[in-house]
Each structure stands twice: as C-alpha cells, then as structure tokens.
C-alpha positions in Angstrom: 41.8 0.2 -21.6 40.4 3.6 -21.1 40.1 5.8 -24.5 42.2 9.1 -23.9 39.7 11.9 -24.1 40.8 14.2 -26.0 41.6 17.8 -24.6 42.5 18.0 -20.7 43.4 20.8 -19.1 46.8 22.1 -18.5 46.1 20.6 -14.2 45.2 17.4 -16.1 48.4 17.4 -18.0 51.8 15.5 -15.9 55.2 15.3 -16.9 55.0 12.0 -17.1 51.6 12.2 -20.2 54.8 13.5 -22.4 53.0 10.6 -24.9 49.9 11.5 -24.7 50.4 15.8 -25.3 54.2 16.2 -25.9 56.9 17.5 -24.4 56.3 21.5 -24.4 52.9 20.2 -23.0 53.6 18.2 -20.7 56.2 20.5 -19.2 53.4 23.2 -19.1 50.9 21.3 -17.3 53.6 20.1 -14.8 54.3 23.8 -13.9 51.0 24.6 -13.4 50.1 21.6 -11.2 53.3 21.6 -8.9 54.9 25.1 -9.2 52.1 27.7 -8.9 52.4 27.1 -5.3 55.6 28.2 -5.0 55.5 31.3 -7.0 56.1 30.8 -10.8 52.8 31.8 -13.1 52.1 29.6 -16.1 49.4 31.4 -18.2 46.0 29.0 -17.8 45.1 26.7 -20.9 44.6 23.3 -22.6 46.3 20.9 -24.9 44.4 18.5 -27.7 45.7 14.5 -27.0 47.7 12.7 -29.3 44.6 10.7 -29.3 42.5 13.5 -31.1 45.7 14.1 -33.6 44.8 10.1 -34.6 41.5 10.3 -34.6 41.5 13.6 -37.1 44.3 11.0 -39.1 41.6 8.2 -39.1 38.7 10.4 -39.9 40.5 11.9 -43.1 41.9 8.4 -44.4 46.1 10.2 -44.3 47.7 6.9 -43.0 47.6 6.1 -46.3 48.1 9.5 -48.1 51.3 10.3 -45.9 52.8 6.3 -46.6 52.0 7.0 -49.8 53.5 10.4 -50.2 56.6 9.0 -48.3 57.6 6.0 -50.3 57.4 8.1 -53.1 60.2 10.5 -52.4 62.1 7.3 -50.5 61.9 6.0 -54.3 62.9 9.0 -55.7 59.6 9.9 -57.5 58.9 13.3 -55.9 61.3 15.9 -54.0 61.0 16.5 -50.3 59.5 19.7 -50.7 56.9 17.9 -52.7 56.2 15.8 -50.4 56.3 17.9 -47.8 53.8 20.1 -49.7 51.2 17.0 -50.7 50.9 16.0 -46.9 50.3 19.6 -45.3 47.4 19.9 -48.1 45.9 16.8 -47.2 46.0 17.8 -43.5 44.4 21.1 -44.4 41.7 19.6 -46.4 40.7 17.6 -43.8 37.3 17.8 -41.9 37.4 18.1 -38.1 35.4 14.6 -36.7 32.4 16.4 -34.7 33.0 15.0 -31.0 37.1 16.5 -31.7 35.9 19.7 -32.8 33.5 20.2 -29.4 35.8 19.5 -27.3 38.6 22.4 -28.8 35.6 24.8 -28.9 34.0 24.0 -25.7 37.4 23.5 -23.6 37.7 27.1 -25.6 34.5 28.5 -24.3 35.4 27.7 -20.6 38.5 29.5 -21.6 37.2 32.6 -22.7 34.1 32.7 -19.2 37.4 32.1 -16.9 39.3 34.8 -18.3 35.7 36.7 -18.5 35.7 37.8 -22.2 33.1 36.7 -24.5 36.1 36.1 -27.1 39.7 35.2 -25.9 43.1 35.6 -27.7 44.7 32.8 -27.3 48.7 31.7 -28.5 48.0 28.2 -30.2 51.6 26.0 -29.9 52.2 22.3 -31.7 54.1 20.2 -29.1 55.1 16.5 -30.6 54.8 13.9 -28.7 59.6 13.5 -28.7 59.5 17.4 -28.9 62.0 18.7 -26.6 64.0 15.4 -24.7 67.3 15.5 -24.4 67.9 13.3 -26.8 65.4 14.6 -29.2 64.9 18.2 -29.9 61.7 18.3 -32.1 62.1 22.2 -30.7 61.6 24.7 -33.8 60.4 22.5 -36.4 56.3 22.7 -35.9 54.4 25.8 -35.9 53.3 28.4 -33.1 50.0 30.5 -34.0 49.5 34.1 -32.1 46.9 35.9 -31.9 44.3 33.4 -32.1 40.3 33.9 -31.6 37.3 32.6 -31.9 36.1 29.3 -32.9 36.7 29.3 -36.6 40.1 30.3 -36.3 41.1 28.2 -33.7 39.9 24.6 -35.7 42.0 26.7 -38.0 45.1 26.7 -36.2 45.1 23.0 -34.6 44.4 22.5 -38.6 47.6 24.3 -39.5 49.9 22.9 -36.5 49.3 19.4 -36.8 50.1 19.9 -41.0 53.7 21.6 -39.4 54.7 17.7 -38.2 55.5 17.6 -42.1 57.6 20.6 -43.0 60.7 19.7 -45.3 62.7 20.6 -42.1 60.5 18.3 -39.6 60.5 15.3 -41.9 64.0 15.6 -42.9 65.0 15.7 -39.0 63.1 12.9 -38.8 64.5 10.6 -41.5 68.2 11.4 -39.6 67.0 10.5 -36.0 65.0 7.7 -37.6 61.6 8.8 -36.0 59.0 6.2 -38.0 56.7 9.6 -39.9 54.5 7.6 -38.4 54.8 6.9 -34.9 55.0 10.5 -33.8 51.8 12.2 -32.9 51.0 16.3 -32.3 49.6 17.9 -29.4 48.1 21.1 -29.4 48.8 23.6 -26.5 46.4 26.3 -26.8 46.6 29.7 -23.9 45.7 32.4 -22.9 47.2 35.5 -25.1 49.8 37.1 -22.9 49.2 40.2 -24.0 53.6 41.0 -24.8 52.7 42.2 -27.8 52.8 46.2 -25.5 55.0 45.0 -22.7 58.0 42.2 -23.4 58.9 38.9 -23.9 62.1 36.5 -24.6 64.4 33.5 -23.1 65.2 32.7 -20.3 68.6 30.1 -19.3 69.4 28.2 -15.8 72.9 28.4 -17.0 75.3 30.0 -18.8 74.5 29.2 -22.8 78.4 30.2 -23.8 80.7 28.2 -20.6 78.1 25.7 -19.1 79.2 28.0 -15.9 75.7 26.2 -13.6 75.8 29.3 -11.3 74.0 31.8 -13.3 70.8 32.7 -15.3 71.0 34.2 -18.4 68.0 36.3 -20.0 67.7 38.2 -22.9 64.8 39.9 -22.8 63.0 42.4 -26.1 60.1 44.4 -26.2 56.9 43.1 -28.0 55.9 39.1 -28.6 59.2 36.3 -28.0 59.6 35.5 -31.8 62.2 38.2 -32.7 64.3 37.0 -29.3 64.0 33.2 -30.6 64.4 33.9 -34.4 67.3 36.3 -33.8 66.2 38.9 -35.8 66.4 41.9 -33.1 69.4 42.7 -30.8 68.4 42.1 -27.0 68.9 43.6 -23.8 70.6 40.5 -21.6 71.1 39.8 -18.6 72.8 37.2 -15.7 71.6 36.8 -11.6 74.0 35.2 -9.7 71.9 32.1 -8.4 73.7 31.2 -4.7 72.5 34.4 -3.5 68.9 35.0 -4.7 67.7 33.3 -1.8 68.6 36.4 0.5 65.7 38.7 -0.5 67.5 41.6 0.3 70.1 41.0 -2.5 69.7 41.7 -6.3 72.4 39.4 -7.4 72.6 40.8 -10.9 76.4 40.2 -12.5 75.3 41.4 -15.8 73.0 44.0 -17.3 73.7 45.1 -20.9 71.0 47.2 -23.8 70.2 45.9 -26.4 69.3 47.5 -29.0 65.9 46.3 -29.9 65.4 48.0 -33.5 62.3 46.4 -34.2 59.5 45.2 -32.1 56.5 42.1 -33.0 52.6 43.1 -32.3 49.4 42.1 -33.1 48.4 43.2 -36.8 45.2 42.8 -38.1 44.1 40.9 -41.5 45.4 38.0 -43.0 48.9 37.6 -40.6 47.8 38.2 -36.8 51.0 39.7 -36.6 53.8 41.9 -37.5 57.0 44.1 -36.8 57.4 47.8 -36.0 60.0 50.2 -35.4 60.7 50.7 -31.6 60.8 54.2 -30.4 63.7 55.9 -29.7 62.7 55.6 -25.8 62.1 52.0 -26.2 65.4 51.6 -27.7 67.2 53.5 -24.8 65.6 51.7 -21.8 65.1 48.3 -20.6 62.4 45.9 -20.5 62.6 44.8 -17.4 63.4 46.3 -13.4 66.3 44.9 -11.8 63.6 43.5 -9.3 62.0 41.4 -12.4 65.1 40.1 -13.4 66.1 38.5 -10.4 62.3 37.4 -10.1 63.0 35.5 -13.1 66.0 34.4 -11.9 64.1 32.9 -8.9 61.6 31.0 -11.0 64.0 29.8 -13.6 66.4 28.6 -10.3 62.9 26.9 -8.9 62.0 25.4 -12.4 65.9 24.0 -12.3 65.7 22.0 -9.0 61.9 20.6 -10.0 63.7 19.1 -12.5 66.6 18.1 -11.7 68.5 19.7 -15.0 69.5 23.2 -16.3 66.6 24.1 -18.2 66.0 26.4 -21.3 62.5 28.5 -21.2 60.4 30.8 -22.3 59.4 34.2 -20.7 56.1 37.4 -21.3 55.7 40.0 -19.5 51.9 41.4 -20.2 51.7 45.0 -20.6 48.5 45.2 -19.4 48.9 43.8 -15.7 52.3 44.5 -15.4 52.1 40.6 -14.7 55.5 38.0 -16.0 54.1 34.3 -17.0 56.7 31.7 -18.3 54.8 30.1 -21.4 57.6 27.6 -22.3 60.2 25.5 -20.2 62.1 22.6 -21.8 65.5 20.9 -20.8 68.9 22.8 -22.1 70.1 19.7 -24.4 73.5 21.7 -25.2 76.1 22.4 -22.5 74.6 20.1 -20.2 75.7 17.2 -22.2 79.1 18.2 -22.7 82.5 17.0 -20.7 83.2 19.0 -18.2 86.5 16.6 -17.5 88.4 18.9 -21.1 89.5 22.0 -21.0 90.7 23.8 -24.0 91.3 27.5 -24.5 92.4 29.1 -27.4 94.6 32.3 -27.4 94.9 35.1 -30.6 98.9 35.8 -30.5 98.5 37.7 -34.2 96.3 39.1 -35.8 94.7 41.4 -38.4 92.6 44.8 -38.8 89.1 44.2 -37.1 86.7 44.2 -39.4 83.6 44.1 -37.2 82.6 43.0 -33.9 79.6 40.8 -32.1 78.8 38.8 -29.2 80.9 35.7 -28.9 78.8 32.2 -29.6 81.7 29.7 -28.3 85.4 29.9 -27.8 87.1 28.7 -30.9 89.1 30.3 -33.7 88.6 29.6 -37.2 90.1 31.0 -39.9 88.7 31.3 -43.8 86.6 32.5 -46.5 83.1 33.9 -46.5 80.6 33.4 -47.8 78.0 35.4 -48.3 74.6 34.8 -48.5 71.7 36.6 -47.9 69.0 34.9 -48.8 68.0 31.6 -48.2 66.3 30.5 -52.2 70.5 30.9 -52.1 71.8 28.6 -50.4 72.8 25.7 -52.9 75.3 28.4 -53.6 77.4 27.8 -50.0 80.8 26.5 -50.6 81.6 23.6 -47.9 83.9 25.0 -45.0 83.2 28.3 -46.1 82.4 31.4 -43.0 78.8 32.0 -43.5 77.9 35.1 -43.5 74.2 36.1 -44.0 71.2 38.9 -41.5 70.0 36.3 -39.3 69.1 32.3 -39.9 66.2 30.1 -38.7 65.8 26.5 -39.9 65.5 26.3 -43.7 69.3 27.5 -42.4 70.5 24.4 -41.0 71.8 22.2 -44.3 74.8 25.1 -44.9 75.1 25.5 -41.6 76.3 22.2 -40.5 78.9 22.7 -43.5 79.8 26.0 -42.6 83.5 26.5 -40.7 81.7 29.5 -38.8 78.9 31.6 -38.6 78.2 35.3 -38.3 75.4 37.2 -38.1 74.0 40.6 -38.6 71.4 40.3 -35.9 70.7 38.1 -33.0 71.7 37.8 -28.9 72.7 34.9 -27.5 69.2 32.9 -27.5 69.0 33.5 -31.0 68.3 30.5 -33.8 71.9 31.2 -35.2 73.5 30.9 -31.2 70.8 27.9 -30.4 72.3 26.0 -33.6 75.6 27.0 -33.9 76.2 25.7 -29.8 74.6 22.5 -30.9 76.6 21.8 -34.0 80.2 22.7 -32.4 80.8 26.0 -34.7 82.1 29.1 -33.7 79.4 32.3 -34.2 79.6 36.2 -33.6 75.9 37.7 -33.7 74.8 40.1 -33.7 77.4 41.9 -35.6 75.1 45.1 -37.3 77.1 45.1 -40.3 78.5 42.2 -41.4 77.1 41.8 -44.4 78.1 45.2 -45.4 81.2 45.2 -44.9 82.3 41.4 -45.3 82.1 39.7 -48.8 82.2 36.9 -50.8 85.7 34.3 -50.4 87.6 37.3 -48.3 89.6 36.0 -46.1 89.1 36.3 -42.5 89.4 35.1 -39.2 86.9 34.1 -36.0 87.6 34.5 -32.6 85.2 33.6 -30.4 87.8 33.0 -27.4 88.0 37.1 -26.3 85.4 36.9 -23.4 81.7 37.8 -24.6 82.6 40.1 -27.3 83.6 38.0 -30.3 85.6 39.7 -33.4 85.8 39.7 -36.7 89.6 39.8 -38.1 91.1 40.6 -41.9 93.1 38.0 -43.1 94.1 34.2 -41.3 95.1 35.4 -37.8 97.8 33.1 -35.5 97.1 31.5 -32.5 97.7 28.7 -29.7 95.3 26.5 -28.5 95.7 24.3 -25.0 93.7 21.3 -24.1 94.7 20.4 -20.5 92.7 17.0 -18.9 91.1 18.2 -15.7 90.8 14.5 -14.4 94.8 14.5 -14.2 95.4 17.8 -12.9 97.2 16.4 -9.2 96.2 17.6 -6.1 98.7 20.5 -4.4 99.6 21.5 -0.7 100.2 24.9 -1.9 97.3 26.6 -2.8 96.6 27.9 -6.5 94.3 30.3 -7.3 93.8 32.1 -10.5 94.8 35.4 -12.1 91.7 37.1 -14.0 91.3 40.1 -15.2 88.4 40.7 -18.0 85.0 40.1 -16.1 83.3 39.0 -19.7 85.7 36.3 -20.1 85.6 35.3 -16.6 83.0 31.8 -16.8 85.7 30.3 -19.3 87.6 29.1 -16.1 84.8 27.9 -13.8 85.7 24.3 -14.6 89.1 24.7 -13.2 89.7 24.2 -10.2 91.3 26.5 -8.5 91.5 28.1 -4.7 90.1 31.3 -5.8 91.3 34.7 -7.3 94.9 35.4 -6.4 94.3 38.8 -8.1 91.9 40.9 -10.0 92.9 43.9 -11.5 90.3 46.5 -10.7 91.9 48.9 -13.5 91.0 46.6 -16.0 87.4 46.8 -14.9 87.5 50.4 -15.1 89.6 50.5 -18.4 87.4 48.1 -20.3 83.9 48.3 -19.0 83.7 51.1 -17.1 85.3 53.3 -19.4 84.3 57.0 -18.3 86.8 59.4 -15.6 84.9 58.9 -12.3 85.5 62.9 -11.7 83.9 63.1 -14.9 80.8 61.2 -13.4 80.7 63.0 -10.1 81.0 66.5 -11.7 79.1 65.8 -15.3 76.7 68.8 -15.3 79.2 70.7 -15.4 82.0 69.7 -17.5 82.9 71.4 -20.5 84.0 69.2 -23.0 80.4 69.3 -24.5 81.8 65.8 -26.9 82.8 64.6 -24.1 79.9 65.3 -22.3 77.4 63.9 -24.6 79.5 60.8 -24.9 78.9 60.3 -21.3 75.4 60.5 -21.8 75.2 58.4 -24.1 76.8 55.2 -22.3 75.0 56.2 -18.7 71.7 57.1 -20.4 69.9 55.1 -17.8 71.0 57.0 -14.9 69.7 60.2 -13.7 72.7 60.1 -11.0 75.7 59.3 -13.1 78.2 58.4 -10.6 75.6 55.3 -10.0 76.6 54.0 -13.1 80.8 53.9 -12.1 79.5 51.9 -8.7 77.5 49.7 -10.6 79.2 48.8 -13.4 82.6 48.3 -11.2 81.0 45.9 -9.1 79.3 43.7 -11.9 82.7 43.4 -13.1 83.8 42.4 -10.3 81.3 40.4 -9.1 81.6 38.3 -12.6 85.0 37.6 -11.6 83.9 36.5 -7.8 81.0 34.3 -8.7 83.3 32.2 -10.8 85.5 30.7 -7.6 82.3 31.4 -5.0 82.9 31.2 -2.3 87.0 30.9 -2.1 88.2 34.7 -1.5 88.6 36.9 -4.6 92.0 39.3 -4.1 91.2 42.7 -6.0 94.3 44.6 -6.4 93.1 49.2 -6.5 93.3 50.8 -9.7 96.9 52.2 -9.6 96.4 54.4 -12.8 98.8 57.1 -14.2 97.5 60.5 -14.6 98.1 59.6 -18.3 95.8 56.6 -18.2 93.2 58.2 -16.4 93.4 61.7 -18.7 92.5 58.3 -21.7 89.5 57.5 -20.2 85.6 59.9 -21.6 86.4 62.8 -19.5 89.3 62.8 -18.1 91.4 65.4 -19.5 89.9 67.9 -17.9 90.5 66.5 -14.9 93.9 65.2 -14.9 97.8 67.5 -15.0 99.9 66.6 -18.2 103.1 65.4 -16.7 106.5 64.3 -18.1 106.8 61.1 -16.7 104.1 59.6 -15.3 105.5 57.0 -13.9 106.9 59.2 -11.0 104.9 61.5 -11.0 100.7 61.9 -9.5 100.3 57.6 -9.5 
C-alpha cells in the first residue's frame, strides 16, 4: 500500500478524499477541481492529511496520553474539563516530525510564490475526518485561525488545530455519537486569506433555512471577517434570490433584501490576537454589503454547487476589499431542513395575546409559552432551569448543553445563520434572534410567550398567549377535479405554505404588502423633496436610506413582496387584487396625511 503524503494541494483533492482530509477540505478540493471552470472561485491553498496527524501523534507518544486521560475521565478520577486541558496541553507541547514540518513550510513557500508575496497571510482551518458529513456534523467544534503569517506562526496554528480536536465540547460530542476518539483524525486547511477585513463576508444556503423551501437561495452578509455572522455577534443584511429565474442573465430575481444593523466588524489586529472587533461607521451601517449583481452572482454559485453535490448546501463566502472579487471559502451539505419530513404540515396560530415585549427574526414556526431564565455569561449556565426559555445576548458552542434543555431561545444579536439560529433548528426549538434588547426588557421568572408562527418576524408576548395548532398529513390529501388555490396576503409568511399542493394563488392582496412592507404613501415618495411634514420626511428618509430616487423604493418593495408570494407556487398563476385603500387608510401611511382628504364616511368616499 502506498503511503499517503503529509500535504496535498487543493487541486489534488477530491470529494472522495473525506477520510484523508476531512469533509471541509475535501469539499474545497472538489470545488477547485470541478467547479472552477464554471466560474466558482475558491481561494488557493493546501491541506495536511490524516497521515500527517497520525505521524504527529506517534512522534510525540500522544496515543497513550489520550487513552490514559480518557480512561481517568471514564473512571471518574478526572472531569471533562481537566481531561480536555491535559490532552490539549500535550498537543501544544508536541514537536513536529521534521518531514511533516518541511512539507507544510515548503507548500507555504510555494503558495507565497504563486501570490507573489514574501510572506502571505493565510487562514488555517480544522477539518475533522468525519466533519460536515450529513450524519456527523463536527462543524464549529474545532478551531480556525485567521491572519497567520510565516513558517513559525503557521506550524503553531496547525498544532493548535490538532489540539482543538480535544476541546471539551468535541470530546463530549464524540462520546454522545459513539465515535472512537482515536479513530477520528484532523486535517488542516491552509488558504490564502481573502481581504474580507476591508470587504465583507457571510453565509449562504441553497434553500430557505426556516421552511425548507428549495426554490430560493438565502444569503447573510456583514462587513469584515465572517466569524461575527457565524457566531451571531452581528445582525447581518439578509437577501433571498429565486433560483428558477437565475438562468436568465437579464434578470435580478431578488425576492428579499433586508438591511441589517451590522454594528461591528472583525478586522486584522497586531499583537497576540490576530483579529479584533471594531464599530462600523454610520455609512457602513446604512449601506448594503453586496450589490444586486453580487447577490445574484453568489446565488448562481450556490445553485451550481447544489447541483454538483446533489443536495442542499450550506456555504460561507468572502469578498476581497482590495480586488472586489468574491470567493467561496467553505461548502458542506445542509443538515437540518433537507432531512425533515415533507409529508406532514404543522401550523400554529395565535388567537389571543398580551403586550409585545420585543421582536426579532423568527426561527422555526412554533409557539411556546414559558418562564424566562436570563443568563448573560456562559459561566453561569449551571443556574439554568430545565424547560424554561433561555434569554441571552449571543450563544456559541459552549451554550449547547443548556440550549438542549430549553423550551425556546431568545437572543439580543444574530441573524438566521447565527449559531443560536442553527442550533435551535437542529434541536427543533423556536427562537427569536437579533431582538436588540431582550436582555434589557425581560427578566428571570417572567411569564412570556415566544411566537415564531407569524412570518419572518418573531414576537415575544407578555403572559401566556392562547393559540391553536393544525396538523395536516399531506400524503392523505385527496385529489380534486376542482382547482384549489391558496389565499396569501403576508409575503413574510408565504414560504410557510410551499408544501401545500395548490393550483396557484387565488388571492394576493396588494394592500397588505403596502401597509406592512412599503409603509410609505406613494405620493409622499413622488414629492419627497417638497414634503411639509418634517417628522414624516425624516422617517421616510430613514426607511428609504438606500434610494436616491424614492419612487424606486416603492416599486422594489412592492414587487419583491408580491414576488415572494408568486415564488411559492411558480410557475402556476397568481391573482393579485389591486390596492383598494380608503382615504383614511392611505392617510395612515407615512406621509399620507398631506395627500388625503378628511372624510366623514370613507367607505362611500374617494375609494
């Protein structure tokens, strides 16, 4: 049998090499080999192999160290924390075998030469040999190190990646899943850094993360390096693109475009820590990270990657602020929605509710009443009460033990692709993320209701709300000769109904889109510069901040709202009822009072 090399260039790695370089690196190699010709860009790099890992293990006698420490834990002599610390310390004090170190530094030198740099900044990422497989997701358990430069720093980062195979949560995960700790190896991916610190980055899914609707691509974006989006430390921009129309180069089929707060960004730093968070500027917070053309480009890549892999995909991307180029830096199969049953449809409906305490992005579709357990520091998780509603600022993998015991989750920060959102979906828990103020307005033992059943927006209500649950077995629905169409009004909730077999949409009410999404009187947009109501003018300016031509805001927002409804049943027909507002309803829109008469009975007036 031929001995495997310690290091392989990505262009020599295939998807089938998952046992050699792990799921993450085998996927990068697969894309470099097969999708580069279709325009998908992946930063160049190389991967250490499982052989290099085992060579390091044997050279430092770590197999016995690992076995002994794990035996002590199993016997109750050591805690999980003590065991993990001891094993990681043994890795960090290990020496590189000369041939392995030479292979890594030689490949790094060649990577520098290809980039025409004396010392190139690289990203160093862990890739466990079973990571990112649909039935064994080790994602997020091992470390990533950014902005690494030079031979010594690179070898140290690779050593720390090896050590991260024995973080407390990684040890615990393998025990729960029944994996043998000494049968899982670690590959290290070394990639040229994309200068997203002065650009942007984010996460992308080839389906809707909440409903599993497979005809859209979802993209989250923030300024700076991508860790903040993944961790949920920032509220990102959110975009959705309709896949069936991507083949037409003349179209920009964007059906959602929501501006995120993006209060901070992660950039390079000097000193011990290679990165740091800094506040974003007012201009950055007010601007979208991606142009419409870039949004559609990423969506096309997502569709291409999904088609190649034959399953819904979870991807990470980065935009280089120097060149303006966009890259895919990670791709793995989506493991939550794609595995859910599509034959059972369950819907929740609020019938009576208390005061709204806070709102955010809804994760899941359920309604859960319960009592608040507010925990702001992971060191206090032992205070969590089983079955209560966890309220915190953000979560990371260290929070998972109590997330599993929660009835629902509420966070101050994070988007739909943040850690809190992803874990909540995996656990089947409703969550409201990115509220901005939950930890300030809620308190421990407070009785509340979490509702994720009202569209994209999640609500936290005071007290115990009354609600109904409908469950439908789609496989038992009879076929009818009469065509049955859906009535849909709310674009943000439209994707909830994609599984229902329907012959189209029989009624889509335009006024609902105008009231809830446009919110501004059309004539106030046409005559924005001459508005007399300064308060209304300031509010319109804030709502339409990204539009020089205010009328374009009305057109874009209305068309996207109706497009979301049409997307659910495409290519079947949608019947849209034009707006039939009364004058008092038009006057209720922002800036509307300047353009509408006051009528005693609007029902028989100018309607």
